[in-house]
Structure formats: structure tokens, C-alpha cells
C-alpha positions as CSV (number, residue, x, y, z in Angstrom):
1,X,-7.1,11.8,14.0
2,X,-6.2,8.1,14.0
3,X,-3.4,7.0,16.3
4,X,-0.4,5.2,14.8
5,X,1.5,2.6,16.8
6,X,4.9,2.2,15.3
7,X,7.4,-0.6,15.9
8,X,10.1,0.2,18.4
9,X,12.7,-1.1,16.0
10,X,11.8,1.7,13.5
11,X,11.0,4.6,15.8
12,X,14.3,6.2,14.8
13,X,12.7,7.2,11.6
14,X,9.7,8.9,13.3
15,X,11.5,11.1,15.9
16,X,11.8,8.2,18.4
17,X,8.0,8.0,18.8
18,X,6.1,4.7,19.1
19,X,2.7,6.2,19.2
20,X,1.4,9.4,17.6
21,X,-1.6,10.9,15.7
22,X,-1.6,11.1,11.9
23,X,-4.1,12.5,9.5
24,X,-5.8,10.4,6.8
25,X,-9.3,9.3,5.7
26,X,-7.9,6.0,4.4
27,X,-4.8,3.9,5.1
28,X,-3.3,5.1,1.8
29,X,-3.8,8.8,2.7
30,X,-2.4,8.2,6.2
31,X,0.7,6.6,4.6
32,X,1.1,9.6,2.2
33,X,0.9,12.0,5.1
34,X,3.3,9.9,7.2
35,X,5.8,9.8,4.3
36,X,5.5,13.5,3.7
37,X,6.4,14.1,7.3
38,X,9.1,11.3,7.5
39,X,10.4,10.7,4.0
40,X,13.3,8.4,5.2
41,X,10.6,5.8,6.0
42,X,9.7,5.2,2.3
43,X,12.3,2.5,1.5
44,X,11.4,0.7,4.7
45,X,7.7,0.5,3.9
46,X,7.6,0.3,0.1
47,X,9.4,-1.8,-2.6
48,X,10.9,0.1,-5.5
49,X,7.8,-0.8,-7.5
50,X,5.7,1.3,-5.0
51,X,4.0,-1.8,-3.5
52,X,3.9,-2.1,0.3
53,X,6.7,-4.5,1.5
54,X,5.5,-8.0,2.1
55,X,7.1,-8.1,5.6
56,X,5.3,-4.9,6.7
57,X,1.8,-5.4,8.2
58,X,-0.8,-2.8,8.9
59,X,-3.7,-3.4,11.3
60,X,-6.7,-1.1,11.9
61,X,-8.3,-1.8,15.3
62,X,-6.7,-5.2,15.4
63,X,-7.7,-6.3,11.9
64,X,-5.2,-6.7,9.1
65,X,-5.9,-4.4,6.2
66,X,-5.9,-7.3,3.8
67,X,-9.1,-8.5,5.6
68,X,-10.6,-5.0,5.3
69,X,-10.2,-2.8,2.3
70,X,-6.4,-2.9,1.8
71,X,-4.8,0.5,1.5
72,X,-8.3,1.9,0.7
73,X,-9.5,1.0,4.2
74,X,-11.4,4.0,5.6
75,X,-10.2,5.5,8.9
76,X,-12.1,7.3,11.6
77,X,-10.6,9.7,14.2
78,X,-10.8,7.1,17.0
79,X,-9.0,4.3,15.0
80,X,-5.8,2.7,16.1
81,X,-3.5,1.9,13.2
82,X,-0.7,-0.5,14.2
83,X,2.4,-1.0,12.0
84,X,4.1,-4.3,12.5
85,X,7.3,-5.7,11.0
86,X,7.2,-9.5,10.5
87,X,10.2,-11.3,11.9
88,X,11.8,-14.4,10.6
89,X,14.5,-16.5,11.9
90,X,15.8,-20.0,12.3
């Protein structure tokens, strides 16, 4: 099963875990399984239109999914999927 690394700022929504396995053959399937397990995450990851929030980035083995296959990026059992929240400030 791929391993998810989750931002410490949001670990409250995933039983205070920062790293854990999650099932999914694609990034989209992994997200569906993650949201089935932790439904309170949905408004933090997705806009009301169902589109992934712009400030939320997903990397598979260090590569941003927009450089791969987007949400259709295939996953293997040994993959590391990193969720990262963009920060802005002034």
C-alpha cells in the first residue's frame, strides 16, 4: 500500500498521524479511500466544485502530480505520496 505523508498542521483530521498507509491504484482512488476514512478532510482538500484546492499540493515520490498524470497518476505499493499545503505570507 502506498504511504501517505500528511502535513503536521492537518494531522488533527487523520487521527494525529503524519504518515500512514492508504489503499489506491491511482491518486484519485487513494483520495476517495482517504475521504471515506476521514470525511472531515473533504472541505480542506476540495473546493465546493469538487476540484482539488489550489493551495493543496500532492507529490508522488517527489514529483508533483501535475507533472505526472494528475489525479489519474498510477500508484504502486512502494510509493510515497506527500500532501503539502502551500503557505503564503507577507
